[in-house]
NUNU-791954 format. One line per 3 residues: their letters; for each residue x, z, y of N, C-alpha, C, O. Coordinates in Angstrom, 3 decimals. Atoms other than C-alpha are relative to their C-alpha. Example, Ala and Ser with C-alpha at 12.3 -4.5 7.8 and 13.67 -1.06 7.14 Angstrom:
as = 0.890/0.000/-1.190/12.300/7.800/-4.500/0.900/0.000/1.200/1.936/0.665/1.181  -0.820/-0.060/-1.190/13.670/7.140/-1.060/-0.770/0.730/1.090/-0.261/0.899/2.198
***
This chain:
mtt = -0.340/0.348/1.380/-110.579/9.476/56.851/1.087/-1.037/-0.024/2.018/-0.993/-0.827  -0.995/1.071/-0.092/-108.645/6.458/57.804/1.345/0.552/0.402/2.380/0.128/-0.112  -1.270/-0.608/-0.450/-106.045/8.582/59.590/0.673/0.755/-1.095/1.895/0.706/-1.238
srs = -0.564/-0.786/1.122/-105.586/10.816/56.605/0.662/-0.900/-1.030/1.736/-0.603/-1.554  -0.558/0.939/1.003/-105.044/7.866/54.299/1.272/-0.636/0.535/2.213/-0.828/-0.235  -1.211/0.608/-0.585/-102.492/6.299/56.653/1.167/0.971/-0.026/2.314/0.607/-0.288
gyr = -1.065/-1.015/0.026/-100.602/9.541/56.884/0.562/0.186/-1.418/1.760/0.386/-1.616  -0.401/-0.156/1.400/-100.535/9.810/53.112/0.933/-1.138/-0.415/1.948/-0.928/-1.077  -0.807/1.167/0.329/-99.163/6.324/52.769/1.397/0.082/0.641/2.422/-0.210/0.025
akr = -1.304/-0.098/-0.690/-96.487/6.910/55.341/0.889/1.051/-0.658/2.097/0.871/-0.813  -0.767/-1.066/0.672/-95.476/10.131/53.631/0.558/-0.469/-1.339/1.697/-0.188/-1.712  -0.444/0.497/1.317/-95.360/8.419/50.257/1.133/-1.014/0.150/2.086/-1.028/-0.630
kkt = -1.029/1.011/-0.251/-93.322/5.562/51.661/1.336/0.652/0.322/2.398/0.216/-0.124  -1.216/-0.743/-0.373/-90.868/8.027/53.155/0.641/0.641/-1.223/1.861/0.645/-1.385  -0.500/-0.632/1.230/-90.592/9.843/49.845/0.709/-1.016/-0.891/1.768/-0.742/-1.455
niv = -0.623/1.066/0.819/-89.876/6.573/48.023/1.370/-0.399/0.535/2.317/-0.643/-0.212  -1.311/0.363/-0.597/-87.137/5.755/50.489/1.052/1.032/-0.329/2.193/0.705/-0.653  -0.946/-1.088/0.301/-85.553/9.155/49.951/0.431/-0.062/-1.451/1.615/0.063/-1.766
lns = -0.326/0.069/1.435/-85.787/8.827/46.165/0.921/-1.176/-0.314/1.892/-1.056/-1.061  -0.857/1.184/0.233/-84.349/5.338/46.211/1.428/0.233/0.509/2.412/-0.168/-0.113  -1.329/-0.298/-0.548/-81.526/6.532/48.421/0.785/0.918/-0.926/1.976/0.730/-1.173
lii = -0.676/-0.943/0.926/-80.790/9.403/46.064/0.460/-0.716/-1.266/1.553/-0.491/-1.786  -0.379/0.758/1.222/-80.839/7.057/43.108/1.265/-0.824/0.241/2.170/-0.859/-0.592  -1.173/0.830/-0.331/-78.361/4.744/44.835/1.256/0.859/0.096/2.327/0.505/-0.397
vvl = -1.156/-0.910/-0.132/-76.135/7.695/45.741/0.504/0.443/-1.361/1.709/0.475/-1.610  -0.373/-0.450/1.348/-76.206/8.934/42.138/0.732/-1.112/-0.742/1.756/-0.883/-1.385  -0.647/1.137/0.680/-75.368/5.490/40.819/1.433/-0.215/0.515/2.379/-0.460/-0.233
lli = -1.341/0.174/-0.575/-72.509/5.212/43.255/0.951/1.078/-0.488/2.117/0.818/-0.786  -0.850/-1.098/0.517/-71.239/8.616/42.176/0.413/-0.240/-1.453/1.560/-0.010/-1.835  -0.307/0.285/1.422/-71.460/7.635/38.522/1.074/-1.079/-0.114/2.025/-0.961/-0.887
ifv = -0.988/1.092/0.023/-69.583/4.403/39.184/1.373/0.494/0.433/2.392/0.150/-0.165  -1.270/-0.531/-0.513/-66.935/6.243/41.183/0.704/0.870/-1.025/1.905/0.731/-1.256  -0.574/-0.897/1.011/-66.428/8.923/38.527/0.515/-0.786/-1.200/1.602/-0.529/-1.718
ayn = -0.404/0.819/1.159/-66.324/6.351/35.741/1.281/-0.777/0.307/2.176/-0.882/-0.532  -1.201/0.760/-0.386/-63.776/4.283/37.630/1.234/0.892/-0.022/2.281/0.528/-0.558  -1.132/-0.932/-0.019/-61.567/7.307/38.235/0.450/0.392/-1.416/1.645/0.486/-1.695
ifa = -0.340/-0.383/1.385/-61.754/8.308/34.551/0.780/-1.112/-0.698/1.819/-0.871/-1.313  -0.656/1.119/0.684/-60.841/4.853/33.279/1.356/-0.324/0.624/2.316/-0.641/-0.077  -1.266/0.293/-0.680/-58.158/4.323/35.924/1.057/1.026/-0.354/2.208/0.683/-0.628
tgn = -0.943/-1.077/0.353/-56.562/7.699/35.225/0.437/-0.114/-1.447/1.608/0.081/-1.770  -0.341/0.165/1.418/-56.737/7.103/31.490/1.007/-1.106/-0.227/1.942/-0.937/-1.009  -0.949/1.116/0.149/-54.953/3.739/31.791/1.374/0.373/0.512/2.390/0.029/-0.091
dna = -1.297/-0.400/-0.558/-52.259/5.246/34.020/0.728/0.938/-0.938/1.937/0.826/-1.141  -0.631/-0.944/0.928/-51.660/8.063/31.578/0.444/-0.680/-1.271/1.487/-0.348/-1.834  -0.326/0.680/1.259/-51.689/5.741/28.593/1.216/-0.887/0.160/2.033/-0.994/-0.754
spk = -1.091/0.935/-0.200/-49.252/3.284/30.104/1.370/0.657/-0.101/2.220/0.162/-0.841  -1.289/-0.660/0.129/-46.344/5.706/30.593/0.257/0.468/-1.415/1.383/0.424/-1.910  -0.180/-0.480/1.369/-47.002/7.114/27.151/0.455/-1.137/-0.889/1.356/-0.991/-1.715
ket = -0.374/1.163/0.795/-46.841/3.644/25.667/1.424/-0.419/0.306/2.202/-0.747/-0.590  -1.362/0.375/-0.410/-43.725/2.870/27.690/1.008/0.972/-0.575/2.069/0.583/-1.064  -0.889/-1.027/0.543/-42.192/6.180/26.643/0.226/-0.216/-1.483/1.342/-0.067/-1.980
tkt = -0.117/0.250/1.443/-42.918/5.361/23.012/0.951/-1.151/-0.273/1.797/-1.080/-1.165  -0.895/1.139/0.178/-41.226/1.987/23.357/1.442/0.388/0.266/2.348/-0.016/-0.464  -1.369/-0.439/-0.332/-38.202/3.615/25.024/0.588/0.848/-1.111/1.741/0.676/-1.508
eqk = -0.483/-0.853/1.085/-37.967/6.254/22.324/0.335/-0.818/-1.238/1.341/-0.568/-1.902  -0.268/0.849/1.148/-38.213/3.607/19.629/1.299/-0.784/0.181/2.081/-0.948/-0.756  -1.216/0.755/-0.284/-35.485/1.581/21.339/1.236/0.878/-0.150/2.237/0.482/-0.748
etk = -1.131/-0.923/0.099/-33.220/4.619/21.666/0.271/0.384/-1.454/1.422/0.462/-1.884  -0.151/-0.346/1.414/-33.883/5.590/18.044/0.668/-1.139/-0.764/1.557/-0.914/-1.585  -0.569/1.161/0.666/-33.088/2.057/16.898/1.477/-0.156/0.328/2.297/-0.429/-0.548
ete = -1.409/0.101/-0.411/-29.870/1.981/18.940/0.837/1.088/-0.648/1.969/0.837/-1.061  -0.725/-1.103/0.629/-28.863/5.400/17.568/0.259/-0.286/-1.473/1.363/-0.077/-1.977  -0.160/0.326/1.413/-29.503/4.296/13.987/1.012/-1.120/-0.194/1.816/-1.083/-1.125
qkk = -0.949/1.104/0.094/-27.585/1.064/14.591/1.425/0.486/0.209/2.349/0.062/-0.485  -1.322/-0.555/-0.281/-24.669/3.022/16.069/0.523/0.785/-1.186/1.692/0.677/-1.555  -0.396/-0.766/1.182/-24.665/5.393/13.087/0.390/-0.929/-1.134/1.361/-0.684/-1.850
tee = -0.309/0.972/1.059/-24.749/2.405/10.735/1.357/-0.627/0.213/2.138/-0.789/-0.724  -1.307/0.590/-0.317/-21.804/0.826/12.547/1.124/0.978/-0.268/2.183/0.608/-0.773  -1.028/-1.013/0.240/-19.905/4.110/12.394/0.254/0.185/-1.483/1.401/0.305/-1.914
vts = -0.147/-0.149/1.451/-20.593/4.466/8.668/0.734/-1.200/-0.574/1.628/-1.058/-1.408  -0.661/1.217/0.478/-19.595/0.841/8.084/1.469/0.014/0.351/2.319/-0.329/-0.470  -1.399/-0.074/-0.432/-16.424/1.337/10.126/0.775/0.993/-0.841/1.916/0.740/-1.227
ted = -0.662/-1.020/0.825/-15.622/4.498/8.176/0.251/-0.524/-1.402/1.315/-0.304/-1.982  -0.167/0.564/1.343/-16.221/2.697/4.881/1.107/-1.037/-0.006/1.913/-1.091/-0.934  -1.049/1.016/-0.086/-14.029/-0.199/6.024/1.375/0.655/0.064/2.317/0.231/-0.604
dsv = -1.279/-0.708/-0.105/-11.282/2.235/7.034/0.388/0.604/-1.339/1.553/0.571/-1.736  -0.282/-0.607/1.302/-11.615/4.006/3.693/0.477/-1.052/-0.986/1.421/-0.836/-1.746  -0.410/1.083/0.894/-11.417/0.699/1.842/1.405/-0.465/0.336/2.225/-0.703/-0.551
tda = -1.333/0.429/-0.425/-8.402/-0.328/3.943/1.059/0.999/-0.422/2.112/0.631/-0.942  -0.958/-1.034/0.396/-6.688/3.010/3.363/0.213/0.000/-1.501/1.339/0.130/-1.980  -0.116/0.013/1.462/-7.472/2.845/-0.353/0.815/-1.202/-0.458/1.648/-1.099/-1.359
aae = -0.743/1.200/0.372/-6.175/-0.734/-0.530/1.484/0.165/0.312/2.345/-0.214/-0.482  -1.402/-0.223/-0.371/-2.999/0.238/1.349/0.669/0.966/-0.963/1.821/0.783/-1.357  -0.561/-0.986/0.934/-2.531/3.241/-0.923/0.253/-0.643/-1.358/1.268/-0.383/-2.004
ddq = -0.182/0.693/1.277/-3.060/1.039/-3.991/1.212/-0.914/0.048/1.998/-0.985/-0.897  -1.159/0.890/-0.147/-0.549/-1.483/-2.643/1.302/0.786/-0.053/2.269/0.380/-0.697  -1.210/-0.827/-0.016/1.965/1.281/-1.975/0.322/0.515/-1.395/1.475/0.501/-1.826
qse = -0.214/-0.485/1.357/1.454/2.741/-5.434/0.483/-1.115/-0.908/1.334/-0.899/-1.771  -0.428/1.144/0.811/1.805/-0.745/-6.950/1.462/-0.324/0.253/2.226/-0.602/-0.671  -1.400/0.276/-0.333/5.047/-1.302/-5.051/0.924/1.053/-0.595/1.984/0.736/-1.135
eta = -0.825/-1.069/0.551/6.364/2.112/-6.088/0.105/-0.125/-1.513/1.169/0.105/-2.089  -0.011/0.168/1.451/5.361/1.451/-9.700/0.902/-1.154/-0.388/1.680/-1.064/-1.337  -0.837/1.161/0.295/6.981/-1.981/-9.612/1.477/0.337/0.179/2.318/-0.053/-0.631
ate = -1.388/-0.386/-0.245/10.157/-0.509/-8.091/0.511/0.908/-1.110/1.655/0.786/-1.549  -0.394/-0.901/1.084/10.190/2.224/-10.740/0.252/-0.772/-1.278/1.222/-0.527/-1.994  -0.167/0.805/1.208/9.690/-0.317/-13.505/1.264/-0.842/0.078/1.990/-0.978/-0.907
dsk = -1.225/0.778/-0.169/12.445/-2.515/-12.055/1.216/0.871/-0.206/2.188/0.464/-0.843  -1.115/-0.930/0.147/14.713/0.510/-11.856/0.221/0.347/-1.462/1.350/0.400/-1.950  -0.122/-0.313/1.418/13.905/1.412/-15.442/0.580/-1.175/-0.768/1.420/-1.004/-1.652
ttd = -0.508/1.189/0.671/14.525/-2.170/-16.523/1.490/-0.146/0.222/2.241/-0.445/-0.707  -1.422/0.106/-0.311/17.876/-2.204/-14.717/0.805/1.044/-0.753/1.866/0.756/-1.306  -0.694/-1.066/0.704/18.839/1.150/-16.183/0.106/-0.295/-1.485/1.150/-0.089/-2.105
eas = -0.020/0.309/1.414/17.837/0.047/-19.655/0.989/-1.124/-0.299/1.647/-1.133/-1.339  -0.905/1.122/0.214/19.821/-3.157/-19.222/1.451/0.409/0.169/2.337/-0.183/-0.448  -1.375/-0.353/-0.318/22.910/-1.363/-17.886/0.512/1.216/-0.772/1.685/1.571/-0.662
vpe = -0.440/-1.181/0.748/22.988/1.671/-20.186/-0.320/-0.196/-1.479/-1.396/0.196/-1.931  0.223/0.166/1.438/23.367/0.704/-23.868/0.171/1.332/-0.723/0.526/2.342/-0.117  -0.192/-1.215/0.787/23.476/3.234/-26.659/1.467/0.425/0.050/2.376/-0.405/0.078
ead = -1.363/-0.523/-0.077/26.507/5.494/-26.520/0.797/-0.441/-1.230/0.308/-0.393/-2.359  -0.860/0.477/1.088/29.391/4.148/-28.590/0.387/1.150/-0.933/0.513/2.301/-0.514  -0.411/-0.980/1.004/30.370/5.935/-31.779/1.515/0.164/0.072/2.267/-0.708/-0.364
ksq = -1.436/-0.211/-0.185/33.760/7.442/-30.963/0.754/0.102/-1.326/1.967/-0.100/-1.371  -0.678/-0.099/1.300/34.480/7.953/-34.653/0.494/-1.353/-0.488/1.322/-1.435/-1.396  -0.426/1.344/0.403/34.878/4.187/-34.926/1.112/-0.545/0.890/1.564/-1.674/0.702
evv = -1.071/0.460/-0.891/37.494/3.968/-32.195/1.296/-0.249/-0.771/1.681/0.502/-1.667  -1.337/0.307/0.524/40.765/2.336/-33.100/0.965/0.132/1.172/0.925/-0.662/2.112  -0.891/-0.304/-1.116/43.489/3.780/-30.873/1.440/-0.289/-0.398/1.915/0.144/-1.448
teg = -1.422/0.298/0.206/47.033/2.453/-30.613/0.781/0.626/1.141/0.527/0.327/2.308  -0.794/-0.672/-1.030/49.551/4.613/-28.769/1.148/-0.903/0.437/2.006/-1.266/-0.368  -1.081/0.794/-0.578/51.787/2.564/-26.492/0.036/-1.419/-0.538/-0.483/-1.692/-1.620
tgn = -0.189/1.391/0.413/52.625/-1.152/-26.687/1.353/-0.458/0.500/2.132/0.313/1.060  -1.256/0.542/-0.505/55.486/-3.425/-25.900/0.060/-0.005/1.506/1.141/-0.082/2.091  0.068/-0.069/-1.461/54.276/-3.276/-22.274/0.126/1.464/0.388/-0.751/2.266/0.069
gnv = -0.270/-1.399/-0.316/55.728/-0.065/-20.899/-1.042/0.645/0.881/-1.112/1.873/0.939  1.004/-0.568/-0.894/52.854/0.351/-18.422/-1.272/0.386/-0.752/-2.086/1.150/-0.232  1.184/-0.314/0.798/50.212/0.529/-21.202/0.341/1.174/-0.912/1.189/1.060/-1.796
tkv = -0.287/-1.203/0.784/50.170/4.034/-22.672/-0.878/0.121/-1.238/-0.498/0.796/-2.195  0.902/-0.085/1.144/47.222/3.597/-25.055/-0.969/-1.171/0.022/-1.397/-1.615/1.087  0.974/1.086/0.129/44.935/0.844/-26.346/-1.141/0.491/-0.878/-0.924/1.017/-1.969
ten = 1.180/-0.440/0.737/41.384/1.591/-27.460/-0.920/-1.191/-0.256/-1.259/-1.947/0.655  0.995/1.008/0.378/39.070/-0.755/-29.371/-1.061/0.707/-0.836/-0.750/1.582/-1.644  1.074/-0.674/0.713/35.682/0.236/-30.716/-1.058/-1.021/-0.404/-1.735/-1.576/0.461
psw = 0.995/0.990/0.454/33.474/-2.034/-32.869/-1.444/0.413/0.273/-2.351/-0.412/0.163  1.376/-0.435/-0.281/30.430/0.083/-31.960/-0.414/-0.260/1.448/-1.562/-0.015/1.818  0.390/0.368/-1.360/30.556/-1.039/-28.332/-1.071/-1.087/-0.049/-1.010/-1.996/-0.877
qpv = 1.112/0.948/-0.049/27.405/-2.973/-27.447/-0.019/-0.734/1.347/0.527/-0.236/2.331  0.222/0.657/-1.295/26.538/-5.544/-24.759/-0.897/0.889/0.874/-1.797/1.563/0.375  0.730/-0.898/-0.904/25.170/-3.770/-21.693/-1.362/-0.544/0.417/-2.098/0.121/1.145
gtt = 1.276/0.592/-0.393/22.195/-6.103/-21.335/0.143/-0.862/1.245/1.128/-0.756/1.974  -0.064/0.913/-1.144/21.414/-8.730/-18.710/-1.391/-0.393/0.464/-2.344/-0.406/-0.316  1.242/0.550/-0.550/18.684/-9.988/-16.426/0.127/-1.509/0.187/-0.803/-2.163/0.658
qag = -0.252/1.427/-0.176/20.214/-13.470/-16.432/-0.529/-0.790/-1.193/-0.561/-0.302/-2.322  0.515/0.876/1.046/18.756/-16.367/-18.388/0.641/-1.374/0.130/1.152/-1.736/1.189  -0.567/1.347/-0.017/19.931/-19.845/-19.327/1.491/0.015/-0.253/2.077/1.032/-0.624
eht = -1.437/0.138/0.235/23.453/-21.127/-19.604/0.773/0.881/0.986/0.484/0.894/2.183  -0.706/-0.974/-0.835/25.920/-18.536/-18.307/1.378/-0.500/0.418/2.128/-1.073/-0.372  -1.347/0.236/-0.531/28.944/-19.034/-16.098/0.391/1.234/0.798/-0.358/1.674/1.670
avy = -0.435/-1.224/-0.685/30.937/-16.017/-14.907/0.094/-0.238/1.507/0.610/-1.259/1.964  -0.022/0.087/-1.454/30.538/-15.367/-11.184/0.743/1.215/0.542/0.296/2.348/0.367  -0.822/-1.098/-0.507/33.242/-13.290/-9.474/-0.247/0.203/1.497/0.675/0.181/2.313
dqs = 0.454/-0.253/-1.364/31.286/-12.640/-6.293/-0.615/1.390/0.008/-1.537/1.668/-0.759  0.425/-1.397/0.021/30.752/-8.975/-5.440/-1.483/0.186/0.293/-2.042/1.236/-0.024  1.430/-0.119/-0.293/27.193/-9.661/-4.259/-0.871/-0.573/-1.116/-2.097/-0.567/-1.004
svd = 0.754/0.666/1.058/26.179/-11.392/-7.500/-0.475/0.984/-1.064/0.067/2.079/-1.213  0.507/-0.783/1.126/24.179/-10.043/-10.415/1.059/0.071/-1.095/1.235/1.113/-1.727  -1.002/0.044/1.062/26.940/-11.116/-12.793/1.110/1.021/0.249/1.561/1.689/-0.681
wqe = -1.045/-0.978/-0.357/29.531/-8.996/-10.942/-0.474/1.427/-0.322/0.266/2.221/-0.902  0.541/-1.333/0.249/27.278/-5.929/-11.129/-0.082/0.288/-1.493/0.204/1.403/-1.928  0.098/-0.196/1.443/26.711/-6.440/-14.849/1.377/0.162/-0.630/1.523/0.887/-1.614
mln = -1.366/-0.208/0.490/30.458/-6.729/-15.421/0.456/1.431/0.301/1.098/2.069/-0.535  -0.341/-1.383/-0.331/30.922/-3.412/-13.594/-0.715/0.976/-0.939/-0.155/2.006/-1.315  0.725/-0.847/0.947/28.243/-1.920/-15.854/0.748/0.097/-1.330/0.854/1.174/-1.917
ais = -0.737/0.018/1.269/30.242/-2.979/-18.916/1.305/0.784/0.110/1.685/1.494/-0.821  -1.258/-0.718/-0.218/33.492/-1.603/-17.449/-0.241/1.507/0.051/0.505/2.286/-0.542  0.348/-1.416/-0.090/31.861/1.716/-16.599/-0.365/0.555/-1.372/0.016/1.674/-1.714
yat = 0.403/-0.394/1.356/30.361/1.891/-20.105/1.211/0.213/-0.900/1.254/1.168/-1.675  -1.174/-0.080/0.880/33.728/1.294/-21.781/0.944/1.134/0.388/1.516/1.784/-0.487  -0.991/-0.979/-0.467/35.832/3.650/-19.642/-0.593/1.387/0.239/0.129/2.384/0.217
gld = 0.613/-1.276/-0.358/33.310/6.379/-18.818/0.103/0.304/1.477/-0.334/1.369/1.914  -0.106/-0.194/-1.449/34.084/5.971/-15.107/-1.329/-0.324/0.672/-1.902/-1.389/0.441  1.176/0.282/-0.808/31.092/6.277/-12.800/0.371/-1.018/1.075/1.454/-0.950/1.656
qgn = -0.320/1.049/-0.978/30.883/3.274/-10.488/0.234/0.558/1.402/0.948/-0.047/2.201  -0.248/-0.623/-1.292/30.765/5.611/-7.494/1.391/0.591/0.102/1.863/0.896/1.197  -1.362/-0.548/0.035/34.176/6.912/-8.568/0.975/-1.031/-0.527/1.990/-0.685/-1.131
mtv = -0.815/1.074/0.559/35.656/3.539/-9.426/0.527/-0.915/1.100/-0.228/-1.370/1.960  -0.615/0.994/-0.877/38.096/1.368/-7.488/0.385/-1.202/-0.856/1.092/-1.065/-1.854  -0.301/1.232/0.738/38.307/-2.248/-8.679/1.174/-0.698/0.687/1.066/-1.162/1.822
ywl = -1.183/0.671/-0.548/41.792/-3.677/-8.168/0.017/-1.478/-0.364/0.575/-2.307/0.356  0.043/1.398/0.410/41.152/-6.861/-10.055/-1.169/-0.211/-0.959/-1.421/0.617/-1.835  1.033/0.401/0.949/38.248/-8.576/-11.792/-0.067/-1.518/0.027/-0.447/-2.121/1.031
grd = -0.029/1.451/0.050/38.584/-12.148/-12.928/-0.055/-0.496/-1.436/-0.345/0.261/-2.362  0.107/0.651/1.315/38.699/-14.543/-15.838/1.140/0.426/-0.923/2.292/0.523/-0.501  -0.997/-0.255/1.045/40.501/-13.612/-19.062/0.309/-1.342/-0.661/-0.476/-1.842/-1.467
rst = -0.333/1.342/0.475/42.264/-16.859/-19.857/0.419/-0.029/-1.466/0.628/-1.099/-2.037  -0.397/-0.022/1.405/43.199/-15.697/-23.326/-1.181/-0.220/-0.941/-0.990/-0.342/-2.151  1.180/0.183/0.842/39.630/-16.151/-24.574/-1.067/-0.774/0.762/-0.998/-0.920/1.982
tng = 1.113/0.721/-0.632/36.471/-18.136/-23.917/-1.089/0.992/0.395/-1.407/1.911/-0.360  1.076/-0.864/-0.521/33.741/-16.474/-21.815/0.421/1.461/0.102/-0.399/2.359/-0.087  -0.482/-1.362/-0.152/35.922/-13.411/-21.261/0.430/0.293/1.420/0.791/-0.612/2.173
sfa = -0.477/-0.441/-1.312/36.788/-11.401/-18.167/0.929/1.196/-0.184/0.912/1.876/-1.211  -1.013/-1.046/0.063/39.541/-8.928/-17.382/-0.008/0.756/1.326/-0.101/0.144/2.390  0.036/-0.800/-1.225/39.594/-6.027/-14.892/1.049/1.088/-0.050/1.394/1.598/-1.115
tva = -0.865/-1.169/-0.161/42.015/-3.421/-13.592/-0.724/0.947/0.946/-1.022/0.596/2.087  0.769/-0.963/-0.782/40.242/-0.299/-12.356/0.638/1.380/-0.100/1.458/1.634/-0.982  -0.509/-1.376/0.027/41.009/3.338/-11.578/-1.018/0.916/0.667/-1.860/0.466/1.444
skd = 0.823/-0.994/-0.693/39.254/6.517/-10.525/0.513/0.135/1.425/1.629/-0.287/1.730  -0.378/-0.115/-1.408/39.332/7.356/-6.817/1.304/0.778/0.176/2.096/0.487/1.073  -1.239/-0.783/-0.122/42.087/9.911/-7.387/1.159/-0.601/-0.806/2.252/-0.035/-0.840
kqq = -1.000/0.738/0.784/44.005/7.431/-9.620/0.535/0.796/-1.196/1.612/0.511/-1.719  -0.398/-0.734/1.202/44.177/9.941/-12.427/-0.355/-0.779/-1.264/0.290/-0.606/-2.298  0.409/0.845/1.121/42.408/7.474/-14.738/0.170/-1.454/0.418/-0.401/-1.902/1.412
kyn = -0.325/1.384/-0.367/43.708/3.903/-14.738/-0.130/-0.866/-1.259/0.372/-0.499/-2.321  0.284/0.806/1.189/42.630/1.096/-17.065/0.076/-1.502/0.281/-0.186/-1.974/1.388  0.294/1.420/0.116/42.784/-2.553/-17.960/-1.182/-0.096/-0.964/-1.158/0.499/-2.041
vyi = 1.189/0.100/0.850/39.390/-3.492/-19.387/-0.285/-1.471/-0.296/-0.304/-2.305/0.609  0.306/1.356/0.444/38.578/-6.625/-21.399/-1.469/-0.041/-0.451/-1.901/0.776/-1.264  1.417/0.116/0.352/34.946/-7.735/-21.668/-0.305/-1.442/-0.411/0.381/-2.376/0.006
qwv = 0.369/1.315/0.530/33.243/-10.657/-23.423/-1.490/-0.242/0.234/-2.302/0.661/0.034  1.405/0.320/-0.192/29.981/-12.436/-22.573/-0.671/-0.332/-1.324/-0.148/-1.125/-2.106  0.813/0.296/1.175/27.336/-12.458/-25.328/-1.312/-0.586/0.496/-2.046/0.073/1.232
dgq = 1.192/0.690/-0.515/24.530/-14.968/-24.713/-1.273/0.816/-0.243/-1.533/1.284/-1.351  1.268/-0.693/0.080/21.221/-13.309/-23.984/0.113/1.515/-0.051/-0.905/2.205/0.016  -0.178/-1.445/0.127/22.733/-9.806/-24.279/0.894/0.613/1.076/0.874/1.826/1.286
gwk = -0.831/-0.506/-1.090/25.233/-9.514/-21.439/1.448/0.227/-0.397/1.909/-0.238/-1.439  -1.433/-0.228/0.191/28.825/-8.324/-21.162/0.246/1.146/-0.986/-0.418/2.181/-0.942  -0.344/-0.985/1.016/30.385/-6.409/-24.050/1.486/0.339/0.104/2.311/-0.574/0.121
ptk = -1.418/-0.374/-0.016/33.661/-4.410/-23.859/0.660/-0.326/-1.343/0.053/-0.160/-2.401  -0.738/0.282/1.244/36.298/-5.480/-26.388/1.268/0.838/-0.111/1.718/1.158/-1.212  -1.253/-0.774/0.054/39.399/-3.512/-25.390/0.222/0.723/1.320/-0.084/0.195/2.389
ved = -0.341/-0.768/-1.187/40.504/-0.790/-22.970/1.444/0.467/-0.128/1.827/1.044/-1.145  -1.403/-0.431/-0.030/44.153/-0.143/-22.034/0.166/1.110/1.046/-0.174/0.917/2.213  -0.347/-1.050/-0.949/45.184/3.168/-20.454/1.334/-0.352/0.649/2.279/-0.739/-0.038
lae = -1.202/0.401/-0.749/47.796/2.549/-17.740/0.752/1.207/0.537/0.170/2.240/0.866  -0.818/-1.043/-0.596/50.687/4.629/-16.530/-0.099/-0.048/1.512/-0.053/0.989/2.173  0.113/0.175/-1.431/50.339/3.202/-13.035/-0.710/-1.314/0.309/-0.853/-2.185/-0.548
inq = 0.671/1.219/-0.437/48.521/0.557/-11.051/1.037/-0.911/0.636/1.694/-0.529/1.604  -0.906/0.990/-0.582/50.610/-2.540/-10.372/-0.788/-0.834/0.992/-1.699/-1.572/0.614  0.734/0.725/-1.038/49.440/-3.979/-7.084/0.865/-1.142/0.570/0.421/-1.870/1.457
***
């Protein structure tokens, strides 16, 4: 009886050892599997998180680049528009200046019916004298007290040529000026001798300064020849 009981105990003890060993093995397996799951999950999550950050960075850089490009395009458009506006303003100003000059240099056409013509004079070189009370001052851009300036680069010289062209009908591009200076027979007067390029039309022209209105023709003499 004693032997049987001892054998039973030994068998039970052996069984307990086996069970405990199995339990330990199972626990170790569970720990190992759990570790692998969590470790693998962290590794997979990390690249994903990193990838997300990279994508966000690239997206941000792309958006910033697009914004810079749009801003640059807008700046260029504004610059081009400003340049175009400046150019248009300059062209408008030049046109207005041209119109002002034209208006100042082209008075109303004289009424030829009011011309007073004298054929010949005591001077054998003058074949005809024309005076017309409807002649008008050609206009001026000058202001203040006026003094005649006989300098070909001056505004006053150009305005005198405008008056001469107006009185004779000679275009300035077809006009040779042989003399332009002071008319000592009157105050604020000038006197010119001019001819067409082919010398078919030859004139002495007398002009008078009118304050605030410019030079006004007073008399035109047709010449037989140019005395040089």
